[in-house]
Backbone bond lengths (Angstrom), bond angles and torsions (degrees), N, CA, C in turn:
res aa  C-N    CA-C-N  psi(-1)  N-CA   C-N-CA  omega(-1)  CA-C   N-CA-C  phi
1 M - - - 1.500 - - 1.590 102.83 -
2 A 1.311 113.55 135.64 1.508 121.92 -177.20 1.517 105.69 -73.65
3 I 1.353 122.07 154.90 1.397 129.28 177.12 1.427 112.61 -53.83
4 G 1.331 117.62 -44.44 1.485 118.09 -179.28 1.500 110.46 -67.18
5 D 1.232 119.96 -37.98 1.591 125.20 175.26 1.491 108.24 -61.64
6 M 1.220 118.43 -34.45 1.532 125.39 -174.06 1.553 103.59 -70.94
7 A 1.370 117.06 -49.77 1.385 121.53 -177.55 1.607 109.12 -68.27
8 E 1.314 117.60 -37.10 1.379 120.05 173.65 1.576 113.60 -60.88
9 E 1.258 118.70 -30.84 1.472 123.78 -175.42 1.506 104.07 -77.73
10 R 1.373 117.12 -46.55 1.522 120.41 175.86 1.563 113.34 -52.56
11 Y 1.361 108.34 -41.36 1.518 114.35 -173.08 1.515 105.34 -68.48
12 A 1.356 116.45 -46.93 1.438 120.61 -171.97 1.581 105.94 -62.64
13 L 1.398 121.01 -34.68 1.391 123.81 179.09 1.468 112.09 -60.62
14 H 1.206 123.08 -37.92 1.515 129.75 -173.39 1.482 116.30 -101.49
15 Y 1.288 117.79 -19.42 1.355 121.59 178.68 1.551 109.88 -139.12
16 P 1.343 114.64 95.56 1.405 123.00 -172.17 1.483 115.24 -66.60
17 Q 1.392 118.79 145.55 1.459 120.91 -176.44 1.669 105.95 -63.02
18 E 1.220 120.25 -26.95 1.536 119.69 176.64 1.516 111.81 -58.75
19 A 1.386 115.92 -31.43 1.433 112.83 178.26 1.507 117.78 -69.75
20 L 1.377 111.93 -29.78 1.515 118.46 176.39 1.698 110.99 -82.84
21 E 1.254 114.67 -17.98 1.517 114.00 -173.43 1.612 105.56 -91.43
22 I 1.325 117.76 -21.77 1.485 118.02 -175.83 1.549 105.86 -69.37
23 N 1.279 110.59 139.40 1.508 119.36 178.68 1.522 115.01 -151.68
24 W 1.299 123.01 179.00 1.414 124.13 -178.99 1.577 112.94 -63.70
25 N 1.368 113.87 -20.01 1.424 114.86 -174.50 1.673 111.13 -88.86
26 N 1.301 114.70 -19.41 1.379 114.10 -176.23 1.524 110.49 -126.55
27 T 1.350 124.15 8.69 1.414 126.27 -178.58 1.500 110.77 -73.00
28 S 1.238 119.93 144.97 1.505 128.99 171.25 1.508 110.02 -157.94
29 K 1.323 117.65 168.44 1.396 118.39 167.55 1.449 117.80 -48.27
30 E 1.354 115.79 -44.94 1.462 123.75 -177.11 1.528 111.78 -66.44
31 K 1.315 112.29 -40.36 1.595 118.45 178.78 1.405 110.38 -64.04
32 I 1.398 121.02 -45.26 1.416 120.53 177.23 1.485 118.28 -62.50
33 Q 1.460 108.49 -38.04 1.582 114.54 177.83 1.554 106.59 -67.47
34 E 1.227 120.42 -34.80 1.487 122.08 176.38 1.503 114.03 -63.36
35 L 1.355 111.63 -43.63 1.451 116.42 179.95 1.655 109.30 -59.58
36 F 1.312 114.71 -52.32 1.516 116.28 -171.13 1.503 109.13 -77.11
37 K 1.300 120.15 -20.17 1.600 119.30 173.31 1.552 100.52 -63.84
38 I 1.249 122.85 -38.35 1.470 121.68 -173.16 1.536 110.78 -81.13
39 W 1.331 115.43 -29.31 1.465 121.29 -171.72 1.543 110.41 -95.57
40 A 1.295 119.12 -25.87 1.560 123.29 -169.80 1.496 109.71 -48.13
41 G 1.253 121.19 -45.02 1.563 121.42 -173.45 1.456 112.17 -61.76
42 N 1.419 118.16 -34.95 1.412 120.25 -170.67 1.670 112.49 -113.47
43 Y 1.380 108.82 3.38 1.520 112.07 -179.95 1.443 119.64 -51.61
44 D 1.411 112.21 -61.16 1.425 122.36 178.30 1.472 114.32 -48.05
45 R 1.272 113.92 -49.56 1.558 124.80 -176.48 1.616 108.13 -60.23
46 W 1.363 113.71 -38.02 1.508 119.00 -177.42 1.418 107.86 -66.28
47 V 1.471 115.33 -52.33 1.492 120.32 178.72 1.485 112.29 -58.84
48 L 1.201 119.71 -54.51 1.450 122.71 -164.41 1.622 115.66 -84.63
49 E 1.320 116.61 -26.41 1.475 115.68 -174.74 1.433 110.47 -95.43
50 G 1.396 117.14 -27.48 1.520 117.61 174.09 1.546 116.01 68.24
51 S 1.294 115.64 -140.02 1.529 117.82 -172.95 1.454 113.03 -63.83
52 A 1.345 119.63 -21.10 1.396 121.01 -179.24 1.578 112.58 -52.92
53 N 1.294 112.79 -19.77 1.538 118.69 -177.78 1.565 107.13 -125.09
54 G 1.223 117.51 25.07 1.543 119.55 178.32 1.448 114.19 72.07
55 A 1.351 120.37 20.25 1.470 123.33 178.06 1.590 107.20 -124.30
56 P 1.398 118.47 155.38 1.350 122.40 -178.65 1.525 122.43 -70.09
57 G 1.497 111.76 -15.50 1.354 112.36 -168.39 1.472 113.54 72.11
58 C 1.436 119.97 172.63 1.289 123.43 178.78 1.659 113.63 -156.61
59 Y 1.210 113.62 131.70 1.508 121.80 -171.27 1.497 114.37 -104.02
60 S 1.479 115.24 -3.12 1.459 115.73 -175.66 1.551 117.49 -50.51
61 H 1.414 113.96 -46.15 1.384 118.76 -176.28 1.561 110.49 -58.82
62 L 1.381 116.82 -34.20 1.536 122.97 -178.93 1.419 107.86 -73.67
63 S 1.341 122.77 -47.46 1.442 134.52 173.49 1.571 108.81 -46.60
64 C 1.398 111.27 -53.90 1.503 118.67 -171.93 1.473 107.95 -68.48
65 G 1.292 119.75 -40.66 1.449 126.05 179.73 1.493 113.35 -60.38
66 E 1.219 112.13 -43.20 1.598 118.70 -179.74 1.469 110.53 -71.20
67 A 1.320 115.33 -40.88 1.530 116.49 -178.95 1.575 109.00 -68.17
68 F 1.290 117.39 -40.64 1.365 120.66 177.36 1.556 113.29 -57.98
69 F 1.290 110.45 -50.96 1.536 116.85 -179.29 1.558 108.36 -54.02
70 N 1.380 116.11 -52.60 1.425 116.08 -175.87 1.534 112.43 -66.52
71 A 1.252 119.10 -30.53 1.439 119.81 -179.19 1.686 109.47 -75.42
72 A 1.279 114.21 -40.32 1.487 119.34 176.77 1.465 114.67 -67.87
73 K 1.397 116.29 -32.05 1.466 122.91 -179.92 1.582 108.36 -67.15
74 D 1.395 110.53 -41.36 1.477 115.15 176.42 1.451 114.05 -61.90
75 L 1.372 112.31 -44.76 1.531 117.16 -173.64 1.446 114.32 -80.82
76 Y 1.377 118.20 -42.17 1.410 121.72 -173.42 1.643 116.12 -109.84
77 G 1.320 111.17 -19.05 1.480 112.42 -173.58 1.512 110.51 105.24
78 E 1.297 118.60 140.62 1.476 121.75 178.85 1.494 114.56 -55.05
79 S 1.278 117.53 -33.03 1.551 121.65 -172.60 1.438 111.13 -76.94
80 K 1.397 118.32 -9.21 1.518 116.93 -168.67 1.618 103.91 -86.60
81 K 1.254 114.95 95.92 1.531 114.99 -178.52 1.524 116.45 -113.34
82 D 1.312 108.29 8.13 1.532 116.17 177.18 1.608 113.63 -98.43
83 L 1.250 114.20 15.40 1.513 119.82 175.79 1.359 107.23 -55.29
84 K 1.380 120.34 137.55 1.399 131.41 171.68 1.461 110.00 -82.71
85 I 1.386 115.30 103.99 1.515 121.09 -169.23 1.554 109.13 -118.31
86 L 1.329 109.07 134.09 1.554 114.02 175.06 1.460 110.27 -109.11
87 D 1.291 119.51 122.30 1.464 129.84 178.11 1.621 103.18 -89.94
88 C 1.311 114.11 96.13 1.346 124.09 173.12 1.563 120.40 -73.81
89 G 1.282 118.13 111.86 1.524 120.78 -169.13 1.490 104.54 77.84
90 C 1.261 119.10 48.51 1.405 118.16 -173.86 1.548 112.89 -73.58
91 G 1.272 123.29 -13.97 1.411 123.51 172.39 1.579 111.05 65.47
92 S 1.328 111.09 -128.19 1.494 120.56 -178.56 1.603 109.58 -87.09
93 G 1.331 113.71 -0.43 1.468 115.19 177.90 1.553 118.98 93.57
94 L 1.332 111.95 18.39 1.555 115.65 -174.98 1.551 110.64 -66.73
95 S 1.452 113.65 -41.65 1.499 114.55 -178.53 1.601 111.75 -71.80
96 G 1.247 112.66 -34.64 1.526 120.09 173.56 1.540 111.57 -57.26
97 Q 1.356 114.04 -45.32 1.448 123.24 -178.23 1.575 105.85 -57.88
98 V 1.379 114.40 -47.84 1.475 118.54 -174.97 1.533 109.47 -65.13
99 L 1.290 120.22 -45.54 1.547 126.58 177.46 1.607 102.47 -55.12
100 K 1.266 121.52 -52.26 1.440 122.42 -168.62 1.550 111.22 -72.12
101 D 1.375 115.46 -45.98 1.451 118.69 -167.75 1.477 109.60 -84.30
102 K 1.417 121.48 -41.07 1.405 124.24 -171.33 1.478 109.01 -90.28
103 Y 1.282 115.48 -40.74 1.633 119.88 -169.70 1.558 112.87 -109.76
104 G 1.360 118.25 -2.18 1.516 120.81 173.81 1.453 119.32 74.22
105 Y 1.377 117.46 12.30 1.480 122.29 177.36 1.678 108.70 -81.11
106 D 1.281 117.00 130.43 1.479 115.16 -172.59 1.601 110.09 -137.93
107 N 1.281 117.62 9.28 1.452 124.96 171.80 1.514 113.45 -99.83
108 L 1.264 113.74 65.79 1.485 121.60 -162.81 1.534 106.35 -115.86
109 T 1.468 110.79 139.62 1.473 118.69 171.53 1.661 104.00 -122.24
110 G 1.222 114.63 135.30 1.507 122.06 -179.90 1.518 107.61 -107.14
111 L 1.356 117.60 133.10 1.393 123.34 177.08 1.481 108.44 -125.87
112 D 1.402 118.43 141.09 1.459 117.11 175.89 1.498 106.60 -165.94
113 V 1.318 117.13 156.78 1.514 120.69 178.29 1.551 115.56 -88.78
114 S 1.459 112.43 -12.28 1.507 115.89 179.07 1.461 114.45 -101.44
115 E 1.373 117.67 110.17 1.441 126.94 177.33 1.569 105.54 -56.21
116 D 1.260 117.19 -34.30 1.641 120.72 -175.25 1.486 104.35 -65.27
117 M 1.319 120.75 -41.30 1.404 120.42 -176.45 1.529 111.85 -82.72
118 L 1.361 119.54 -32.62 1.310 119.97 171.22 1.548 117.15 -61.82
119 D 1.311 113.15 -35.14 1.552 114.28 175.51 1.450 109.51 -58.27
120 I 1.418 121.50 -37.37 1.409 121.82 178.40 1.640 111.15 -69.29
121 A 1.306 112.81 -38.65 1.459 115.64 -178.24 1.539 108.95 -72.02
122 R 1.164 121.16 -22.39 1.600 122.66 175.00 1.539 111.62 -74.30
123 Q 1.364 113.92 -29.30 1.426 119.69 173.49 1.515 112.73 -63.24
124 R 1.335 118.52 -36.07 1.505 125.78 177.64 1.519 113.33 -63.41
125 K 1.345 116.02 -30.94 1.472 120.68 177.08 1.591 112.80 62.59
126 I 1.325 112.97 38.87 1.530 118.99 -172.24 1.512 105.90 -108.19
127 Y 1.334 120.55 -22.01 1.483 121.88 -174.10 1.593 109.13 -101.33
128 K 1.336 113.35 133.66 1.422 116.56 -178.49 1.633 104.71 -77.28
129 T 1.220 113.82 -29.68 1.472 116.86 179.19 1.550 111.51 -139.76
130 I 1.263 123.57 141.41 1.399 127.38 177.42 1.511 109.17 -119.79
131 I 1.264 117.84 136.23 1.463 122.44 179.84 1.575 108.61 -125.25
132 S 1.268 111.12 127.34 1.549 117.84 178.86 1.553 106.51 -101.02
133 A 1.371 112.50 112.11 1.522 114.59 -172.05 1.532 104.04 -162.42
134 F 1.317 110.01 147.23 1.539 119.09 166.04 1.515 110.59 -84.47
135 V 1.338 121.40 138.46 1.341 122.68 -177.63 1.580 106.32 -107.83
136 G 1.292 112.31 117.11 1.537 121.67 -178.18 1.439 106.67 -153.06
137 T 1.322 116.18 -135.76 1.539 121.13 -173.79 1.515 111.87 -95.83
138 D 1.383 113.06 -13.16 1.588 117.51 178.65 1.545 106.61 -78.20
139 R 1.276 111.37 149.03 1.462 118.15 173.91 1.464 109.05 -70.71
140 V 1.387 120.38 132.86 1.389 134.37 167.87 1.441 105.40 -76.32
141 K 1.392 116.02 103.97 1.515 116.01 -171.87 1.521 112.79 -74.31
142 E 1.256 122.71 -12.22 1.368 124.89 176.74 1.626 113.60 -72.79
143 I 1.270 115.15 -13.36 1.415 124.47 -168.99 1.530 110.45 -116.10
144 Q 1.415 116.99 122.55 1.379 119.47 179.84 1.411 112.77 -91.62
145 D 1.461 120.62 163.76 1.415 121.46 -175.99 1.689 107.29 -64.11
146 G 1.278 108.51 135.10 1.511 116.53 174.96 1.552 114.31 58.57
147 E 1.280 112.66 30.28 1.622 124.29 177.25 1.484 112.64 -62.00
148 Y 1.219 118.23 -37.81 1.563 118.50 -171.37 1.379 114.34 -114.45
149 D 1.225 117.63 151.03 1.527 127.79 174.95 1.531 109.55 -75.60
150 A 1.304 116.30 -30.05 1.477 118.81 178.35 1.561 111.20 -157.99
151 V 1.250 115.26 155.53 1.410 130.91 168.15 1.300 116.95 -116.66
152 I 1.453 127.27 122.76 1.425 127.82 176.53 1.642 106.99 -115.54
153 S 1.331 115.86 150.85 1.417 110.84 -176.24 1.561 99.64 -157.54
154 S 1.369 112.90 119.43 1.452 120.35 -176.54 1.512 111.71 -117.33
155 G 1.372 119.81 126.28 1.393 117.94 175.94 1.594 118.36 73.33
156 V 1.355 113.93 16.52 1.464 123.15 -170.81 1.526 110.40 -105.90
157 F 1.360 115.63 -43.59 1.395 119.87 -177.82 1.484 109.86 -89.11
158 Q 1.423 108.89 87.27 1.372 116.40 179.32 1.538 106.83 -156.10
159 T 1.394 115.97 176.28 1.484 114.97 -166.78 1.545 109.97 -64.46
160 G 1.227 117.29 131.66 1.488 125.80 174.95 1.524 116.36 86.86
161 L 1.398 114.68 0.79 1.461 109.92 179.49 1.473 107.08 -115.60
162 V 1.378 128.01 -109.95 1.412 122.36 -176.14 1.440 111.16 -80.81
163 R 1.318 119.89 128.53 1.429 128.94 -178.87 1.530 112.66 -75.73
164 A 1.366 116.42 156.16 1.449 119.17 -179.79 1.621 111.96 -59.99
165 K 1.258 116.06 -34.37 1.499 118.17 -172.88 1.573 109.82 -69.23
166 A 1.425 115.32 -14.66 1.474 116.51 173.79 1.504 115.16 -63.24
167 L 1.381 116.42 -19.92 1.409 120.03 -176.39 1.499 118.01 -62.99
168 D 1.409 113.75 -22.77 1.471 116.87 169.96 1.565 112.02 -66.55
169 E 1.262 118.19 -37.24 1.443 118.40 -179.72 1.554 108.86 -79.29
170 I 1.216 124.03 -28.59 1.500 127.00 -178.34 1.505 106.73 -72.48
171 T 1.376 117.74 -45.58 1.396 118.19 -172.89 1.697 108.79 -64.63
172 R 1.259 108.43 -22.07 1.591 115.46 -178.03 1.590 103.47 -64.86
173 W 1.292 124.54 -34.20 1.408 129.37 -171.54 1.484 107.18 -67.83
174 I 1.341 125.97 -33.41 1.426 133.27 -165.11 1.416 109.37 -86.16
175 K 1.347 117.25 134.74 1.438 119.57 175.74 1.545 108.02 -79.36
176 P 1.345 115.88 155.00 1.538 122.82 179.91 1.544 104.75 -53.05
177 G 1.369 115.32 132.20 1.464 119.35 179.31 1.552 112.28 91.14
178 G 1.342 113.87 -12.97 1.512 111.96 -178.43 1.473 105.81 -87.24
179 I 1.405 114.18 -179.13 1.565 118.78 -171.03 1.512 106.54 -127.94
180 M 1.333 106.92 162.39 1.500 124.11 167.14 1.429 108.12 -119.62
181 C 1.380 120.70 136.90 1.408 125.33 177.26 1.480 109.88 -133.28
182 F 1.234 118.26 121.27 1.474 114.55 -174.65 1.473 114.61 -151.31
183 T 1.378 123.27 149.50 1.385 124.28 172.11 1.537 111.02 -83.17
184 C 1.472 116.41 154.97 1.355 117.75 173.33 1.454 108.54 -161.85
185 P 1.403 116.37 93.51 1.507 122.46 179.62 1.561 114.69 -66.61
186 V 1.290 119.91 -10.34 1.468 120.26 -176.12 1.612 104.49 -122.22
187 F 1.242 122.28 32.14 1.456 122.84 -170.96 1.581 108.64 -63.13
188 D 1.347 110.90 -39.53 1.555 116.35 -168.06 1.538 106.06 -88.65
189 K 1.263 119.84 -1.38 1.477 115.67 -174.11 1.594 105.55 -88.45
190 E 1.304 115.87 120.62 1.477 124.32 -178.29 1.434 114.36 -45.32
191 E 1.342 118.76 -45.05 1.421 120.87 -175.17 1.407 117.17 -72.21
192 S 1.260 122.00 -14.88 1.478 127.14 172.84 1.431 115.03 -71.26
193 G 1.302 113.07 -29.69 1.509 119.08 -178.62 1.505 118.89 72.46
194 Y 1.293 118.69 0.08 1.452 121.88 -170.81 1.492 106.99 -72.85
195 K 1.236 124.66 -50.41 1.548 132.43 -178.65 1.582 102.70 -53.33
196 E 1.194 117.55 -60.59 1.529 124.88 -179.38 1.439 108.62 -48.22
197 K 1.349 122.79 -55.69 1.487 130.72 -178.16 1.500 107.83 -54.39
198 C 1.386 112.35 -54.92 1.528 114.32 -176.95 1.500 115.12 -58.25
199 E 1.303 116.88 -39.27 1.446 127.32 -179.78 1.581 105.17 -64.56
200 S 1.353 118.11 -49.96 1.423 120.43 176.78 1.446 116.19 -58.01
201 L 1.295 123.60 -36.91 1.382 129.71 171.73 1.455 111.90 -57.81
202 E 1.310 115.44 -43.33 1.486 119.40 178.72 1.427 111.00 -70.77
203 K 1.394 126.40 -37.91 1.367 127.38 -177.97 1.687 103.84 -67.49
204 E 1.224 113.50 -40.19 1.464 115.77 -178.52 1.571 111.66 -68.56
205 G 1.361 119.78 -10.05 1.405 120.83 -179.11 1.559 112.98 76.64
206 K 1.451 113.86 24.33 1.441 117.71 176.17 1.614 112.81 -81.08
207 W 1.377 114.58 -34.05 1.334 122.43 -178.55 1.564 116.21 -157.43
208 T 1.260 118.86 166.09 1.558 120.17 -177.40 1.520 103.74 -127.56
209 L 1.286 117.71 146.35 1.407 123.05 177.42 1.569 108.60 -75.37
210 V 1.342 107.54 134.24 1.499 114.44 177.57 1.570 111.76 -101.63
211 S 1.325 111.56 -38.67 1.479 120.81 177.10 1.510 113.59 -162.62
212 N 1.307 117.45 148.92 1.488 125.57 176.79 1.572 105.15 -142.21
213 K 1.262 113.53 100.01 1.459 121.68 -172.59 1.531 110.07 -125.94
214 E 1.393 118.20 156.10 1.387 125.65 168.35 1.460 115.49 -75.74
215 A 1.305 124.62 131.72 1.457 124.54 -178.03 1.439 112.00 -138.43
216 E 1.324 121.80 161.59 1.388 123.76 -178.44 1.522 107.64 -78.41
217 Y 1.323 115.52 142.47 1.445 121.66 -176.95 1.531 112.89 -126.19
218 Y 1.331 116.64 -53.38 1.396 123.67 179.64 1.627 105.30 -103.55
219 G 1.284 121.94 165.53 1.347 126.30 -173.93 1.572 110.96 -91.03
220 D 1.300 121.15 -125.95 1.414 126.50 -169.40 1.577 110.29 -82.72
221 Q 1.163 117.71 5.09 1.541 119.48 175.29 1.488 113.62 -164.80
222 I 1.241 117.76 161.48 1.507 119.96 -170.05 1.553 103.68 -102.25
223 P 1.409 118.54 129.17 1.424 119.82 -177.22 1.618 109.93 -62.67
224 K 1.337 112.94 146.78 1.467 114.25 172.43 1.511 110.92 -51.83
225 G 1.266 114.00 142.18 1.453 118.97 174.53 1.552 113.40 86.89
226 R 1.337 117.99 -6.15 1.432 123.59 179.22 1.468 106.72 -114.41
227 G 1.319 115.48 136.85 1.465 123.24 -176.91 1.667 113.83 -103.67
228 Y 1.280 109.19 16.03 1.588 115.13 -176.05 1.503 112.74 -141.32
229 K 1.268 112.44 144.83 1.481 120.71 178.64 1.501 112.50 -113.02
230 T 1.401 111.14 -24.59 1.434 119.60 -179.76 1.520 111.52 -117.19
231 C 1.291 122.88 175.38 1.462 127.78 -177.26 1.633 105.70 -137.47
232 R 1.371 102.23 166.98 1.559 109.93 165.35 1.549 105.32 -90.60
233 M 1.237 117.26 133.42 1.490 125.38 177.87 1.563 103.37 -103.80
234 L 1.214 118.35 110.68 1.435 126.59 -168.97 1.469 110.98 -112.47
235 V 1.447 118.52 132.17 1.429 121.18 166.84 1.508 108.70 -129.93
236 Y 1.347 107.22 131.54 1.664 118.54 176.98 1.457 110.12 -122.18
237 K 1.363 114.93 147.00 1.367 119.13 176.41 1.467 108.04 -116.18
238 K 1.413 112.14 126.39 1.526 119.26 -179.75 1.521 110.58 -64.99
239 L 1.281 118.58 139.77 1.369 126.07 177.92 1.478 116.72 -101.89
């Protein structure tokens, strides 16, 4: 087998073709579940090991954890570690692990649509509660209005996954004065609708922008089929 073919095989192992094929025209709850059923077994390895296995690795969970810590420290104080935090699209629990191990937050809830990924998250034993749900325009019945001090979301607001219109439901979960912190590599792309929706929520008086910065998303290379290496790291405060 040629070296190029070997690299291609390693890449395919860690980054399934289904991830590249999913887009706004074919995405659905079932499509996302299908993708992560295929990817779950190799997802953590792809994120954490990076180019050692022919994959770029991903820093979004680290960028999101750092941005959340800084925003929460300014809002609540560094010693406030009992905040009730929802990890939206928690997947296998990588972001929750960062919040718990690096920053000391332990009142965590994980939410994801993929039971295969949630099975891995459960093994980490970092979430007090786990919710299996699809995040769209429908109300997630397990979550009360203003139940959480904060929502974080890493690697979720991108093509084919959670749509911009879901932000109406997500803001419902946050108590007034609480924050949402999320990565968005396609924030400025008009077709994604994220920027327009976020600005609309500001105009409606639902939240206000705390910070919008560039942050690392992928590691030492850009995955095939992706046109970005960094992301917008966004923090909003619920009004």
